[in-house]
DRENPA-3360 file (N, C-alpha, C; in nm, 2 decimals, always signed):
BEGIN
1 = MAEANHGK = -3.83/+1.65/+0.94/-3.88/+1.58/+1.06/-3.77/+1.55/+1.15 ~ -3.79/+1.54/+1.28/-3.69/+1.50/+1.38/-3.68/+1.35/+1.40 ~ -3.56/+1.30/+1.41/-3.54/+1.16/+1.44/-3.56/+1.13/+1.58 ~ -3.63/+1.02/+1.61/-3.67/+0.99/+1.75/-3.54/+0.95/+1.83 ~ -3.53/+1.01/+1.95/-3.42/+0.98/+2.04/-3.28/+1.02/+2.00 ~ -3.27/+1.10/+1.89/-3.14/+1.14/+1.85/-3.12/+1.29/+1.84 ~ -3.23/+1.36/+1.84/-3.21/+1.51/+1.84/-3.16/+1.56/+1.70 ~ -3.17/+1.47/+1.60/-3.12/+1.51/+1.47/-3.24/+1.53/+1.37;
9 = WTYCVDLA = -3.21/+1.60/+1.26/-3.32/+1.63/+1.17/-3.29/+1.56/+1.03 ~ -3.40/+1.52/+0.97/-3.39/+1.45/+0.84/-3.48/+1.52/+0.74 ~ -3.44/+1.53/+0.61/-3.53/+1.58/+0.51/-3.56/+1.46/+0.41 ~ -3.68/+1.47/+0.35/-3.71/+1.37/+0.25/-3.79/+1.45/+0.14 ~ -3.74/+1.43/+0.01/-3.80/+1.51/-0.10/-3.81/+1.42/-0.22 ~ -3.92/+1.43/-0.30/-3.94/+1.37/-0.42/-3.87/+1.45/-0.53 ~ -3.79/+1.38/-0.62/-3.73/+1.45/-0.73/-3.79/+1.41/-0.86 ~ -3.75/+1.47/-0.97/-3.81/+1.45/-1.10/-3.79/+1.30/-1.13;
17 = REEGRRRT = -3.89/+1.24/-1.20/-3.88/+1.10/-1.23/-3.77/+1.08/-1.34 ~ -3.71/+0.96/-1.34/-3.61/+0.92/-1.44/-3.66/+0.79/-1.50 ~ -3.68/+0.79/-1.63/-3.73/+0.68/-1.70/-3.85/+0.62/-1.64 ~ -3.94/+0.72/-1.60/-4.07/+0.68/-1.55/-4.07/+0.63/-1.41 ~ -3.95/+0.63/-1.34/-3.94/+0.57/-1.21/-3.93/+0.69/-1.11 ~ -3.99/+0.67/-1.00/-3.99/+0.77/-0.89/-3.86/+0.78/-0.82 ~ -3.81/+0.90/-0.79/-3.69/+0.92/-0.72/-3.72/+0.99/-0.59 ~ -3.67/+0.94/-0.48/-3.68/+1.01/-0.35/-3.55/+1.02/-0.29;
25 = RRRGGFAS = -3.52/+1.14/-0.24/-3.39/+1.16/-0.17/-3.41/+1.19/-0.02 ~ -3.35/+1.11/+0.06/-3.37/+1.12/+0.21/-3.23/+1.13/+0.27 ~ -3.21/+1.23/+0.35/-3.08/+1.25/+0.42/-3.11/+1.29/+0.56 ~ -3.03/+1.24/+0.65/-3.04/+1.27/+0.80/-2.92/+1.32/+0.86 ~ -2.92/+1.34/+0.99/-2.81/+1.37/+1.07/-2.78/+1.52/+1.09 ~ -2.88/+1.61/+1.05/-2.87/+1.75/+1.06/-2.89/+1.80/+1.20 ~ -2.82/+1.89/+1.25/-2.83/+1.94/+1.39/-2.95/+2.02/+1.41 ~ -3.01/+2.08/+1.31/-3.13/+2.17/+1.33/-3.22/+2.16/+1.21;
33 = RAEAAREM = -3.35/+2.20/+1.24/-3.44/+2.20/+1.13/-3.40/+2.29/+1.02 ~ -3.34/+2.41/+1.06/-3.30/+2.51/+0.96/-3.19/+2.45/+0.87 ~ -3.10/+2.37/+0.93/-2.99/+2.31/+0.85/-3.04/+2.21/+0.75 ~ -3.14/+2.13/+0.80/-3.20/+2.03/+0.71/-3.28/+2.10/+0.60 ~ -3.35/+2.20/+0.63/-3.42/+2.27/+0.53/-3.33/+2.34/+0.43 ~ -3.22/+2.39/+0.47/-3.12/+2.46/+0.38/-3.07/+2.35/+0.28 ~ -3.03/+2.23/+0.34/-2.98/+2.13/+0.25/-3.09/+2.08/+0.15 ~ -3.21/+2.07/+0.19/-3.32/+2.03/+0.10/-3.33/+2.13/-0.01;
41 = KAVLDGEL = -3.33/+2.26/+0.03/-3.34/+2.37/-0.07/-3.23/+2.36/-0.17 ~ -3.11/+2.33/-0.12/-2.99/+2.32/-0.21/-3.01/+2.20/-0.31 ~ -3.07/+2.09/-0.26/-3.09/+1.98/-0.35/-3.20/+2.01/-0.46 ~ -3.30/+2.08/-0.42/-3.41/+2.12/-0.52/-3.35/+2.22/-0.62 ~ -3.27/+2.31/-0.57/-3.21/+2.41/-0.65/-3.11/+2.34/-0.75 ~ -3.04/+2.24/-0.70/-2.95/+2.17/-0.79/-3.02/+2.09/-0.90 ~ -3.14/+2.04/-0.86/-3.22/+1.97/-0.96/-3.26/+2.07/-1.07 ~ -3.30/+2.19/-1.03/-3.34/+2.29/-1.12/-3.23/+2.34/-1.21;
49 = RGVYEDRR = -3.11/+2.36/-1.16/-3.00/+2.42/-1.23/-2.91/+2.32/-1.29 ~ -2.92/+2.20/-1.24/-2.82/+2.09/-1.29/-2.69/+2.09/-1.21 ~ -2.68/+2.17/-1.10/-2.56/+2.17/-1.02/-2.60/+2.14/-0.88 ~ -2.54/+2.04/-0.81/-2.57/+2.01/-0.67/-2.45/+2.03/-0.59 ~ -2.45/+2.13/-0.50/-2.33/+2.16/-0.42/-2.36/+2.10/-0.28 ~ -2.30/+1.99/-0.25/-2.32/+1.92/-0.12/-2.24/+2.00/-0.01 ~ -2.31/+2.06/+0.08/-2.25/+2.14/+0.18/-2.18/+2.05/+0.28 ~ -2.20/+1.93/+0.28/-2.13/+1.84/+0.38/-2.00/+1.79/+0.33;
57 = TTVASYLQ = -1.97/+1.82/+0.20/-1.84/+1.79/+0.14/-1.73/+1.89/+0.17 ~ -1.63/+1.86/+0.24/-1.52/+1.95/+0.27/-1.42/+1.95/+0.16 ~ -1.34/+2.06/+0.15/-1.24/+2.06/+0.05/-1.14/+1.94/+0.07 ~ -1.11/+1.91/+0.19/-1.02/+1.80/+0.22/-1.07/+1.67/+0.16 ~ -1.20/+1.63/+0.19/-1.26/+1.51/+0.14/-1.27/+1.51/-0.01 ~ -1.30/+1.62/-0.07/-1.31/+1.63/-0.21/-1.17/+1.61/-0.28 ~ -1.07/+1.67/-0.23/-0.94/+1.66/-0.29/-0.89/+1.51/-0.28 ~ -0.91/+1.45/-0.17/-0.87/+1.31/-0.15/-0.95/+1.22/-0.25;
65 = EWLVAVKE = -1.07/+1.25/-0.27/-1.15/+1.18/-0.37/-1.10/+1.20/-0.51 ~ -1.07/+1.33/-0.54/-1.02/+1.36/-0.67/-0.89/+1.29/-0.70 ~ -0.80/+1.28/-0.60/-0.67/+1.21/-0.63/-0.69/+1.06/-0.66 ~ -0.79/+1.00/-0.60/-0.82/+0.86/-0.63/-0.87/+0.85/-0.77 ~ -0.95/+0.95/-0.82/-1.02/+0.94/-0.95/-0.91/+0.96/-1.06 ~ -0.81/+1.05/-1.04/-0.72/+1.08/-1.15/-0.60/+0.99/-1.15 ~ -0.58/+0.91/-1.05/-0.45/+0.83/-1.04/-0.43/+0.74/-1.16 ~ -0.53/+0.68/-1.21/-0.51/+0.58/-1.31/-0.47/+0.64/-1.45;
73 = RLAPNTYA = -0.50/+0.77/-1.47/-0.48/+0.83/-1.60/-0.36/+0.93/-1.60 ~ -0.29/+0.94/-1.49/-0.17/+1.03/-1.48/-0.04/+0.95/-1.48 ~ +0.06/+1.01/-1.53/+0.19/+0.95/-1.52/+0.23/+0.95/-1.37 ~ +0.31/+0.85/-1.33/+0.34/+0.84/-1.18/+0.40/+0.97/-1.12 ~ +0.49/+1.03/-1.20/+0.55/+1.15/-1.15/+0.45/+1.27/-1.13 ~ +0.36/+1.28/-1.23/+0.26/+1.38/-1.22/+0.16/+1.36/-1.10 ~ +0.12/+1.23/-1.08/+0.04/+1.20/-0.97/+0.11/+1.23/-0.84 ~ +0.24/+1.19/-0.83/+0.31/+1.22/-0.71/+0.32/+1.37/-0.68;
81 = GYADCVER = +0.34/+1.45/-0.78/+0.34/+1.59/-0.76/+0.20/+1.65/-0.71 ~ +0.09/+1.60/-0.77/-0.04/+1.64/-0.73/-0.06/+1.60/-0.58 ~ -0.03/+1.47/-0.55/-0.05/+1.42/-0.41/+0.03/+1.50/-0.31 ~ +0.15/+1.54/-0.35/+0.24/+1.62/-0.26/+0.18/+1.76/-0.23 ~ +0.13/+1.82/-0.34/+0.06/+1.95/-0.32/-0.06/+1.94/-0.23 ~ -0.14/+1.84/-0.25/-0.27/+1.82/-0.18/-0.24/+1.80/-0.03 ~ -0.15/+1.70/+0.00/-0.12/+1.67/+0.14/-0.04/+1.77/+0.21 ~ +0.06/+1.83/+0.15/+0.15/+1.92/+0.21/+0.09/+2.06/+0.23;
89 = DLIPAFGH = +0.01/+2.11/+0.13/-0.03/+2.25/+0.12/-0.18/+2.27/+0.12 ~ -0.25/+2.20/+0.03/-0.39/+2.24/+0.00/-0.48/+2.19/+0.12 ~ -0.47/+2.07/+0.17/-0.55/+2.03/+0.28/-0.52/+2.11/+0.41 ~ -0.40/+2.13/+0.45/-0.37/+2.22/+0.56/-0.43/+2.36/+0.55 ~ -0.42/+2.41/+0.43/-0.47/+2.55/+0.41/-0.62/+2.56/+0.39 ~ -0.68/+2.47/+0.31/-0.82/+2.49/+0.28/-0.91/+2.37/+0.31 ~ -0.85/+2.27/+0.37/-0.93/+2.14/+0.39/-1.05/+2.16/+0.48 ~ -1.04/+2.26/+0.57/-1.15/+2.27/+0.67/-1.28/+2.34/+0.61;
97 = HRLPDLRP = -1.26/+2.41/+0.49/-1.37/+2.48/+0.43/-1.47/+2.37/+0.37 ~ -1.60/+2.41/+0.37/-1.69/+2.33/+0.29/-1.66/+2.36/+0.15 ~ -1.68/+2.26/+0.06/-1.64/+2.28/-0.08/-1.71/+2.40/-0.14 ~ -1.85/+2.42/-0.12/-1.92/+2.53/-0.18/-1.88/+2.67/-0.12 ~ -1.81/+2.66/-0.01/-1.78/+2.79/+0.06/-1.64/+2.84/+0.03 ~ -1.56/+2.77/-0.04/-1.43/+2.81/-0.08/-1.44/+2.93/-0.17 ~ -1.37/+3.04/-0.15/-1.38/+3.16/-0.22/-1.24/+3.21/-0.27 ~ -1.24/+3.29/-0.38/-1.11/+3.34/-0.43/-1.03/+3.41/-0.32;
105 = KHIDAWIA = -1.10/+3.48/-0.23/-1.03/+3.56/-0.13/-0.95/+3.46/-0.04 ~ -1.00/+3.34/-0.01/-0.92/+3.25/+0.07/-0.79/+3.21/+0.00 ~ -0.80/+3.18/-0.13/-0.68/+3.14/-0.21/-0.58/+3.26/-0.22 ~ -0.64/+3.38/-0.25/-0.55/+3.49/-0.26/-0.48/+3.52/-0.13 ~ -0.54/+3.51/-0.02/-0.48/+3.53/+0.11/-0.37/+3.43/+0.13 ~ -0.39/+3.31/+0.09/-0.29/+3.20/+0.11/-0.16/+3.24/+0.03 ~ -0.19/+3.28/-0.10/-0.08/+3.32/-0.19/+0.00/+3.43/-0.13 ~ -0.07/+3.53/-0.07/+0.00/+3.65/-0.01/+0.09/+3.60/+0.11;
113 = TQRKAERG = +0.03/+3.51/+0.19/+0.11/+3.46/+0.30/+0.24/+3.39/+0.26 ~ +0.22/+3.31/+0.15/+0.34/+3.23/+0.10/+0.44/+3.33/+0.04 ~ +0.40/+3.43/-0.03/+0.50/+3.52/-0.08/+0.57/+3.60/+0.03 ~ +0.49/+3.63/+0.13/+0.56/+3.70/+0.25/+0.66/+3.62/+0.31 ~ +0.63/+3.48/+0.31/+0.73/+3.39/+0.37/+0.84/+3.36/+0.28 ~ +0.84/+3.42/+0.16/+0.95/+3.41/+0.06/+0.95/+3.26/+0.00 ~ +0.83/+3.20/-0.01/+0.82/+3.07/-0.07/+0.85/+3.09/-0.22 ~ +0.90/+2.98/-0.28/+0.94/+2.99/-0.42/+0.82/+3.01/-0.51;
121 = RVTIYRVV = +0.84/+3.09/-0.62/+0.73/+3.12/-0.71/+0.68/+3.00/-0.78 ~ +0.77/+2.91/-0.82/+0.74/+2.79/-0.89/+0.65/+2.70/-0.80 ~ +0.69/+2.69/-0.67/+0.61/+2.61/-0.58/+0.47/+2.66/-0.56 ~ +0.46/+2.79/-0.54/+0.33/+2.85/-0.53/+0.24/+2.83/-0.65 ~ +0.30/+2.85/-0.77/+0.23/+2.83/-0.89/+0.18/+2.68/-0.90 ~ +0.26/+2.59/-0.87/+0.22/+2.44/-0.88/+0.11/+2.41/-0.78 ~ +0.12/+2.46/-0.66/+0.01/+2.43/-0.56/-0.12/+2.49/-0.61 ~ -0.13/+2.61/-0.65/-0.25/+2.67/-0.69/-0.30/+2.62/-0.82;
129 = ATLRNALN = -0.21/+2.58/-0.91/-0.25/+2.52/-1.04/-0.31/+2.38/-1.01 ~ -0.26/+2.31/-0.91/-0.32/+2.18/-0.88/-0.46/+2.20/-0.82 ~ -0.48/+2.30/-0.74/-0.61/+2.33/-0.69/-0.71/+2.36/-0.80 ~ -0.66/+2.44/-0.89/-0.75/+2.48/-1.01/-0.79/+2.36/-1.09 ~ -0.69/+2.27/-1.11/-0.73/+2.14/-1.19/-0.83/+2.06/-1.11 ~ -0.81/+2.05/-0.98/-0.91/+1.97/-0.90/-1.05/+2.03/-0.90 ~ -1.06/+2.16/-0.89/-1.19/+2.22/-0.88/-1.25/+2.23/-1.02 ~ -1.17/+2.23/-1.13/-1.22/+2.22/-1.26/-1.30/+2.09/-1.28;
137 = AAVRSWRL = -1.25/+1.98/-1.22/-1.32/+1.86/-1.23/-1.45/+1.86/-1.15 ~ -1.46/+1.94/-1.04/-1.58/+1.95/-0.96/-1.68/+2.03/-1.05 ~ -1.64/+2.13/-1.12/-1.73/+2.21/-1.21/-1.78/+2.12/-1.32 ~ -1.69/+2.04/-1.38/-1.74/+1.95/-1.49/-1.84/+1.85/-1.45 ~ -1.83/+1.80/-1.32/-1.92/+1.70/-1.27/-2.04/+1.76/-1.20 ~ -2.06/+1.90/-1.22/-2.17/+1.96/-1.16/-2.18/+1.96/-1.01 ~ -2.06/+1.96/-0.95/-2.06/+1.97/-0.80/-2.03/+2.11/-0.75 ~ -1.99/+2.20/-0.84/-1.96/+2.34/-0.81/-2.02/+2.42/-0.93;
145 = RYNPAKHS = -2.07/+2.54/-0.89/-2.11/+2.63/-1.00/-2.00/+2.70/-1.07 ~ -1.89/+2.73/-1.00/-1.78/+2.80/-1.06/-1.65/+2.75/-0.98 ~ -1.54/+2.78/-1.05/-1.41/+2.74/-0.99/-1.35/+2.86/-0.92 ~ -1.34/+2.87/-0.79/-1.29/+2.98/-0.72/-1.14/+3.00/-0.74 ~ -1.07/+2.90/-0.79/-0.93/+2.92/-0.82/-0.90/+2.96/-0.96 ~ -1.00/+2.97/-1.04/-0.98/+3.00/-1.18/-0.89/+3.12/-1.21 ~ -0.91/+3.23/-1.14/-0.84/+3.35/-1.17/-0.73/+3.38/-1.06 ~ -0.71/+3.28/-0.97/-0.61/+3.30/-0.86/-0.47/+3.25/-0.89;
153 = VPPKPRAE = -0.46/+3.16/-1.00/-0.33/+3.10/-1.03/-0.24/+3.21/-1.07 ~ -0.12/+3.23/-1.01/-0.03/+3.33/-1.05/+0.03/+3.30/-1.18 ~ +0.09/+3.39/-1.25/+0.15/+3.36/-1.38/+0.26/+3.26/-1.36 ~ +0.27/+3.17/-1.46/+0.37/+3.07/-1.45/+0.51/+3.13/-1.47 ~ +0.60/+3.11/-1.37/+0.73/+3.16/-1.38/+0.81/+3.12/-1.51 ~ +0.87/+3.21/-1.57/+0.94/+3.18/-1.69/+1.07/+3.10/-1.66 ~ +1.09/+2.99/-1.73/+1.21/+2.91/-1.71/+1.33/+2.99/-1.76 ~ +1.44/+2.96/-1.69/+1.57/+3.03/-1.74/+1.60/+2.99/-1.88;
161 = ERTCWTPD = +1.66/+3.08/-1.95/+1.70/+3.04/-2.09/+1.81/+2.94/-2.09 ~ +1.79/+2.84/-2.17/+1.89/+2.73/-2.18/+1.97/+2.75/-2.30 ~ +2.10/+2.72/-2.29/+2.19/+2.73/-2.41/+2.25/+2.59/-2.43 ~ +2.26/+2.56/-2.56/+2.32/+2.43/-2.59/+2.47/+2.45/-2.60 ~ +2.54/+2.34/-2.56/+2.69/+2.34/-2.58/+2.72/+2.34/-2.73 ~ +2.83/+2.40/-2.76/+2.89/+2.39/-2.89/+2.96/+2.25/-2.90 ~ +2.98/+2.20/-3.03/+3.06/+2.08/-3.04/+3.19/+2.08/-2.96 ~ +3.26/+2.19/-2.96/+3.39/+2.20/-2.89/+3.37/+2.18/-2.74;
169 = EAAAFLRY = +3.26/+2.25/-2.68/+3.23/+2.24/-2.54/+3.19/+2.09/-2.50 ~ +3.11/+2.03/-2.59/+3.07/+1.89/-2.56/+3.19/+1.80/-2.56 ~ +3.28/+1.82/-2.66/+3.40/+1.74/-2.67/+3.49/+1.76/-2.55 ~ +3.50/+1.88/-2.50/+3.59/+1.91/-2.39/+3.53/+1.84/-2.26 ~ +3.40/+1.84/-2.25/+3.34/+1.78/-2.13/+3.36/+1.63/-2.13 ~ +3.34/+1.56/-2.25/+3.37/+1.42/-2.26/+3.51/+1.39/-2.24 ~ +3.60/+1.47/-2.29/+3.75/+1.44/-2.27/+3.79/+1.45/-2.13 ~ +3.74/+1.56/-2.06/+3.77/+1.58/-1.92/+3.71/+1.46/-1.83;
177 = NAEHYADR = +3.59/+1.42/-1.86/+3.53/+1.31/-1.79/+3.61/+1.18/-1.81 ~ +3.65/+1.15/-1.93/+3.73/+1.03/-1.96/+3.86/+1.03/-1.89 ~ +3.93/+1.15/-1.89/+4.06/+1.16/-1.83/+4.06/+1.15/-1.68 ~ +3.96/+1.21/-1.61/+3.96/+1.22/-1.47/+3.87/+1.11/-1.40 ~ +3.78/+1.05/-1.47/+3.69/+0.96/-1.40/+3.69/+0.82/-1.47 ~ +3.69/+0.81/-1.60/+3.70/+0.69/-1.67/+3.60/+0.58/-1.62 ~ +3.48/+0.62/-1.60/+3.38/+0.52/-1.55/+3.27/+0.51/-1.65 ~ +3.17/+0.43/-1.62/+3.06/+0.40/-1.71/+2.98/+0.53/-1.75;
185 = LTDLFEVM = +2.98/+0.63/-1.67/+2.91/+0.75/-1.70/+2.97/+0.82/-1.82 ~ +3.10/+0.79/-1.85/+3.16/+0.85/-1.97/+3.08/+0.80/-2.10 ~ +3.06/+0.67/-2.10/+2.98/+0.62/-2.22/+2.84/+0.66/-2.22 ~ +2.78/+0.67/-2.10/+2.64/+0.72/-2.09/+2.63/+0.86/-2.15 ~ +2.72/+0.95/-2.10/+2.72/+1.09/-2.15/+2.75/+1.09/-2.30 ~ +2.83/+1.00/-2.35/+2.86/+1.00/-2.50/+2.73/+0.97/-2.57 ~ +2.66/+0.87/-2.52/+2.53/+0.83/-2.59/+2.43/+0.95/-2.59 ~ +2.42/+1.01/-2.47/+2.32/+1.12/-2.45/+2.35/+1.23/-2.55;
193 = LGTGMRRG = +2.48/+1.27/-2.55/+2.52/+1.39/-2.64/+2.51/+1.35/-2.79 ~ +2.54/+1.22/-2.82/+2.54/+1.18/-2.96/+2.41/+1.15/-3.02 ~ +2.31/+1.13/-2.93/+2.17/+1.10/-2.98/+2.07/+1.20/-2.95 ~ +2.09/+1.28/-2.84/+1.98/+1.37/-2.80/+1.88/+1.31/-2.71 ~ +1.90/+1.18/-2.67/+1.81/+1.12/-2.58/+1.80/+1.18/-2.45 ~ +1.68/+1.18/-2.39/+1.66/+1.23/-2.25/+1.72/+1.14/-2.15 ~ +1.75/+1.19/-2.03/+1.81/+1.11/-1.93/+1.73/+0.98/-1.90 ~ +1.60/+1.00/-1.88/+1.52/+0.88/-1.85/+1.52/+0.78/-1.97;
201 = EVLALHWE = +1.53/+0.83/-2.09/+1.53/+0.74/-2.21/+1.66/+0.66/-2.22 ~ +1.77/+0.73/-2.19/+1.90/+0.65/-2.20/+1.92/+0.56/-2.09 ~ +1.87/+0.59/-1.97/+1.88/+0.50/-1.86/+1.79/+0.38/-1.87 ~ +1.68/+0.39/-1.95/+1.59/+0.28/-1.98/+1.62/+0.20/-2.10 ~ +1.73/+0.24/-2.17/+1.77/+0.17/-2.29/+1.80/+0.02/-2.27 ~ +1.74/-0.07/-2.34/+1.76/-0.21/-2.33/+1.85/-0.26/-2.45 ~ +1.92/-0.36/-2.43/+2.01/-0.41/-2.54/+1.92/-0.46/-2.65 ~ +1.80/-0.51/-2.63/+1.72/-0.56/-2.73/+1.67/-0.45/-2.83;
209 = DVHLMDRK = +1.69/-0.33/-2.79/+1.65/-0.21/-2.87/+1.77/-0.15/-2.94 ~ +1.89/-0.21/-2.91/+2.01/-0.16/-2.98/+2.05/-0.25/-3.09 ~ +2.06/-0.20/-3.21/+2.09/-0.28/-3.33/+2.23/-0.24/-3.38 ~ +2.34/-0.30/-3.32/+2.47/-0.25/-3.35/+2.51/-0.28/-3.50 ~ +2.46/-0.39/-3.55/+2.49/-0.42/-3.69/+2.43/-0.32/-3.79 ~ +2.31/-0.26/-3.75/+2.25/-0.17/-3.83/+2.28/-0.02/-3.80 ~ +2.36/-0.01/-3.69/+2.40/+0.13/-3.64/+2.28/+0.21/-3.61 ~ +2.19/+0.16/-3.53/+2.08/+0.24/-3.49/+2.02/+0.18/-3.36;
217 = LYVRWTLA = +1.94/+0.26/-3.29/+1.87/+0.21/-3.17/+1.72/+0.26/-3.18 ~ +1.64/+0.20/-3.10/+1.50/+0.24/-3.09/+1.46/+0.28/-2.95 ~ +1.41/+0.40/-2.94/+1.36/+0.45/-2.81/+1.23/+0.40/-2.77 ~ +1.22/+0.31/-2.68/+1.09/+0.24/-2.65/+1.05/+0.27/-2.50 ~ +1.14/+0.29/-2.41/+1.11/+0.31/-2.27/+1.17/+0.44/-2.21 ~ +1.12/+0.48/-2.10/+1.18/+0.58/-2.02/+1.18/+0.54/-1.87 ~ +1.27/+0.59/-1.80/+1.28/+0.55/-1.65/+1.25/+0.68/-1.57 ~ +1.16/+0.67/-1.48/+1.12/+0.78/-1.40/+1.14/+0.75/-1.25;
225 = AVNNNENL = +1.20/+0.84/-1.18/+1.21/+0.82/-1.03/+1.10/+0.90/-0.96 ~ +1.01/+0.83/-0.89/+0.90/+0.89/-0.82/+0.94/+0.91/-0.68 ~ +0.94/+1.04/-0.64/+0.97/+1.08/-0.50/+1.11/+1.04/-0.47 ~ +1.20/+1.02/-0.56/+1.34/+0.98/-0.54/+1.35/+0.85/-0.47 ~ +1.25/+0.77/-0.47/+1.27/+0.64/-0.40/+1.20/+0.52/-0.47 ~ +1.15/+0.54/-0.59/+1.09/+0.44/-0.66/+1.11/+0.46/-0.81 ~ +1.17/+0.36/-0.88/+1.20/+0.37/-1.02/+1.09/+0.30/-1.10 ~ +1.03/+0.36/-1.20/+0.93/+0.30/-1.28/+0.96/+0.32/-1.43;
233 = FGEPKTEA = +0.94/+0.21/-1.51/+0.95/+0.22/-1.65/+0.82/+0.26/-1.71 ~ +0.82/+0.34/-1.81/+0.70/+0.38/-1.88/+0.73/+0.42/-2.02 ~ +0.63/+0.47/-2.09/+0.65/+0.51/-2.23/+0.72/+0.65/-2.23 ~ +0.79/+0.68/-2.35/+0.86/+0.81/-2.36/+0.76/+0.92/-2.34 ~ +0.82/+1.04/-2.32/+0.74/+1.16/-2.28/+0.64/+1.20/-2.39 ~ +0.68/+1.19/-2.52/+0.60/+1.22/-2.63/+0.59/+1.11/-2.73 ~ +0.49/+1.11/-2.82/+0.48/+1.01/-2.92/+0.59/+1.01/-3.02 ~ +0.64/+1.13/-3.04/+0.75/+1.15/-3.14/+0.88/+1.09/-3.08;
241 = SRAWISLS = +0.89/+1.08/-2.95/+1.01/+1.02/-2.89/+1.03/+0.88/-2.92 ~ +0.92/+0.81/-2.95/+0.93/+0.66/-2.98/+0.98/+0.66/-3.13 ~ +1.11/+0.65/-3.15/+1.16/+0.66/-3.28/+1.30/+0.59/-3.29 ~ +1.34/+0.56/-3.42/+1.47/+0.51/-3.44/+1.57/+0.62/-3.45 ~ +1.69/+0.59/-3.40/+1.80/+0.69/-3.40/+1.92/+0.63/-3.46 ~ +1.97/+0.70/-3.56/+2.10/+0.65/-3.62/+2.22/+0.68/-3.53 ~ +2.32/+0.60/-3.53/+2.43/+0.61/-3.43/+2.56/+0.66/-3.51 ~ +2.62/+0.76/-3.44/+2.75/+0.80/-3.50/+2.86/+0.71/-3.46;
249 = PRVMTALH = +2.98/+0.72/-3.52/+3.09/+0.63/-3.48/+3.12/+0.64/-3.33 ~ +3.12/+0.76/-3.28/+3.15/+0.78/-3.13/+3.05/+0.71/-3.05 ~ +2.92/+0.72/-3.08/+2.82/+0.65/-3.00/+2.84/+0.50/-3.02 ~ +2.87/+0.45/-3.14/+2.89/+0.31/-3.16/+3.00/+0.26/-3.07 ~ +3.11/+0.34/-3.07/+3.23/+0.30/-2.98/+3.19/+0.29/-2.84 ~ +3.11/+0.38/-2.79/+3.06/+0.38/-2.65/+2.98/+0.25/-2.62 ~ +2.89/+0.22/-2.71/+2.80/+0.11/-2.69/+2.88/-0.03/-2.70 ~ +2.98/-0.03/-2.79/+3.06/-0.15/-2.80/+3.14/-0.17/-2.67;
257 = RQAAIQMA = +3.19/-0.06/-2.62/+3.26/-0.06/-2.49/+3.17/-0.11/-2.38 ~ +3.05/-0.07/-2.37/+2.96/-0.12/-2.27/+2.93/-0.26/-2.29 ~ +2.91/-0.31/-2.41/+2.89/-0.45/-2.44/+3.01/-0.53/-2.39 ~ +3.13/-0.49/-2.42/+3.25/-0.56/-2.38/+3.26/-0.57/-2.23 ~ +3.22/-0.46/-2.16/+3.22/-0.46/-2.01/+3.13/-0.57/-1.95 ~ +3.01/-0.57/-2.01/+2.90/-0.66/-1.96/+2.94/-0.81/-1.99 ~ +2.99/-0.83/-2.11/+3.03/-0.96/-2.15/+3.14/-1.02/-2.07 ~ +3.23/-0.93/-2.03/+3.35/-0.97/-1.95/+3.30/-1.01/-1.81;
265 = AHPDSRLE = +3.20/-0.94/-1.76/+3.14/-0.97/-1.63/+3.06/-1.10/-1.63 ~ +3.00/-1.12/-1.74/+2.91/-1.24/-1.75/+2.94/-1.31/-1.89 ~ +3.05/-1.38/-1.90/+3.10/-1.44/-2.03/+3.00/-1.54/-2.08 ~ +2.93/-1.61/-2.00/+2.84/-1.72/-2.05/+2.70/-1.67/-2.08 ~ +2.67/-1.55/-2.07/+2.54/-1.50/-2.10/+2.54/-1.41/-2.22 ~ +2.42/-1.38/-2.28/+2.41/-1.30/-2.39/+2.37/-1.16/-2.34 ~ +2.39/-1.06/-2.43/+2.36/-0.92/-2.39/+2.21/-0.91/-2.38 ~ +2.17/-0.87/-2.26/+2.03/-0.85/-2.23/+2.01/-0.75/-2.12;
273 = GLVFS = +1.89/-0.70/-2.10/+1.86/-0.61/-1.99/+1.90/-0.47/-2.03 ~ +1.94/-0.39/-1.93/+1.97/-0.25/-1.95/+2.11/-0.23/-2.00 ~ +2.13/-0.13/-2.09/+2.26/-0.10/-2.14/+2.35/-0.04/-2.03 ~ +2.28/+0.06/-1.95/+2.35/+0.12/-1.84/+2.28/+0.08/-1.71 ~ +2.34/-0.02/-1.65/+2.27/-0.07/-1.53/+2.35/-0.03/-1.40;
% end
C-alpha cells in the first residue's frame, strides 16, 4: 500500500507464530510498489529457508556493525588490523554494494587491480581474509546464503625462513652492543636471548614476577603497541607462554644490573613496576 502524502510504499505481512503469539512485519519507505513487493517476497522466502537477506543493508553498514560486534573478543592488535582493512580498503571498494548483491567477481576484480598496482601480497591477503571472516559471520547469523569471499582469498604468502643465531653469533652481538652502546638495551637483549621471551613479554616484565633469590621469573604479561601510538598490557600470546623460566648466570647478572640502576635512581623506594622502563 502507498503511504499518504509521501509517495512511498509499505508492505505488511503476517509471519509464522512464535510461542503462540502472532508476528507481523511492517516496513515502509520503498520508492515503488515493485520494490516493496520484492522485499516482502524476500522476507517470506527467508522465513521459509531460514535465511533473510535484507537488501537495504549495504556492505559498508554491515562491516561497521561487524566491527562493533567482534571488538570485545579480539586482541587490541587484531581488532586494529581488522578496522584498518575495513576503513582503508573494504568500504571504499565494496561499501556501496547491497550486502546480498556482493559477488565473487567483484572481489576477484579488486584483487586483480591491486596486483596490477603492485600492492603487497601480504596486504592483499589480509584485506580479503578480513572480508571472508566478516561475511562468514553473516552466513552464521543467517543474513547471507553463502560467502562470496569464500574462494577468493589468495594463498597466504609463505613467510621467509628464519634462522636462529648460534651461541657464538649471539655472544658476538651482545659483546658488540655492550662495547659500542653500553645502554639498558644491552641487558634487555641479554634477557631476551637467555630466556627466549618475546619482545612484548620482556617489555612487560614486572619486578614482582622476578624472583632473584630463586633464580627464576614468571611470564605474566605482554605489552602490545596498537597502531604505534597506544601501549596496552595483556595476557601472553599463548597459554603455554604463562610459565616459569629458570635464569642463567648471564641473565641473573643483567637483572641485578638493572636492579642496581633503578635503586640508584630511587634509593628510598623498593623495586617495583617494570624491569625495563
